[in-house]
N, C-alpha and C positions, 0 to 999 in steps of 0.2 A: 215334572207331574206333582200331582196335588199331596198335602199330607191329608191324613185323614183323621180331621179334628172334630170336636162334637158338633159342630155346625154340621158338617159332613153325615156324620153317624146321625143327626136326629133329620135331616133329609132322606138319610138310607130306612131309617124305621119308621117314617110315615108312609115309604113305600111296602117295606117287606118287614116282615115277623119272623125273624128268626127263633125257633125255641131254646131256650137255654139248655146247653150240654143233652142235645138231640139223641145221643147215644147212651145217656145214662152211666157217664165214666164215674170212675172214683176220683178221689180228689188227686191220689198219685195217680193215678193215668193222665188227667187231666193235666197236671207238673210236668210229665214227661210230654205230653204233647206240646205245649208252651215253648219248652226248653228245645224242643227238634224244630217247629215255629221260628224259634227265634235262631236259631244257626243259621237256617236255611236263606234266608235273608238274602237279598242281592239290592243293595244300595239302599238298604229299608224298604225294601218292599219284598212281596212272595210272587215269585212266576207263579201262573195258573199251573201249568205241567209240575211244579215243584210241590204244588200243593196236592197235587192229585197223587203224586208220589210218596208225599207224605202220610195220606191218606191210607195209601197201599202197606204202606210200612209199618205204621202205629195199629191196623186193623182196626179203623175206625172210619165210618163215613165221610165222605167229603163234604157234606154238609156241617161235620162237626166240627173240622178243621176251619170251612169259613168261619165258624161263629167264636170261634176261640182267635182267629185273626182280627174279625170285627171289635171284640174284645178288649186285644191289645193296643188295638187303634192301628193296625196295618191296614196298607192298602193291596188288592192282588192287583198285580199287571200280564203284560203279555199271554190275553186272554186269547185262548186255542180258536176261538170262532170269531175273534178280532174287535171285541169290544175293549172300552178304555183307549184307544189307540189316538195318539193327538191327531193324526191325517184320518180323516174319513175316507172310506173309499168312494171313488166316484162310479154311480153305478149305470151310468151311459157306456158300458165296453161292447163293442160289436160282437166281441167272441161270445158273448152270452147269448146271441141268436143262434150261436152252433150247441147249445146246450141238450143234452139227452133230455127228449120230451116227456118221457119216463120220471125222470128226476125233478123236472118241474111239475111233471102231475103230483107227484109225492108230495113235494114240499106246499102246495096248493092245498090238497086233502088236507096235509096233518093242520093247516092253517085256520081250514073251515069249521076245523071239529076243536079248536083250541089246543091242540097237542104239537105244536109247534115248539118244542123245550128243547133246551139244549142238550139234555140227553138223545133225546130223538135226532137232534142234529148229528150227533158220533154216530145211533145206527145206520141213520141213510148214508152219512159217509162210509160206512165199514160195508154195505151193501151196493153202493155206487164205486166203491174201491176210489176214492176221494178224499181229500184232507178234507178234515171238517170245518178248514176256515174257506175251502172253496166253497162247501155245502151253503155256507152262513152267506157268503158273498151274493151267491144265489136267489138267498132268500131275501137279501138286501134289493139286490135288484127286480124282485116281485114286488117289493113293496111289506114284505111279510115281518113281525114282528117276534123275536124268539124270547122266550118266557123262560123262567126255573132253572137260572143258573144252579149246576150241580155243589156249586160251594155256596149258593146264598147271595150272591151279587146283586142279583137283578131278578 
């Protein structure tokens, strides 16, 4: 995986504007959050599920964790919906043809209203009792774009 250097940070800032300190945390709370993030790294990266756990443990939003991660120059890995993977999924899987029609309709409806967000993928996965990654793969097979990472990564 690549390091989250200044060039990467500038490229991301051109696409995404994360508010500084989105939860308006105190200096002490920010330091605690930074320390928790630092202790949770796996080979220098922060896995997405671990970032969610940190947010829950610290009682802050996922976006606040994402902002701290960005500020520290750390990359998120192991996205729960398949972003950042080195090997891209091939979407010509014939099994996709057997997909629940209601799931496909729901994905298309969300995409038409520009509401196919990371959070919505998780909602849909719960409603259809599927893994978020499975829902994301079906969205990809339909050529749909998922927006608004809950950690602010995309």
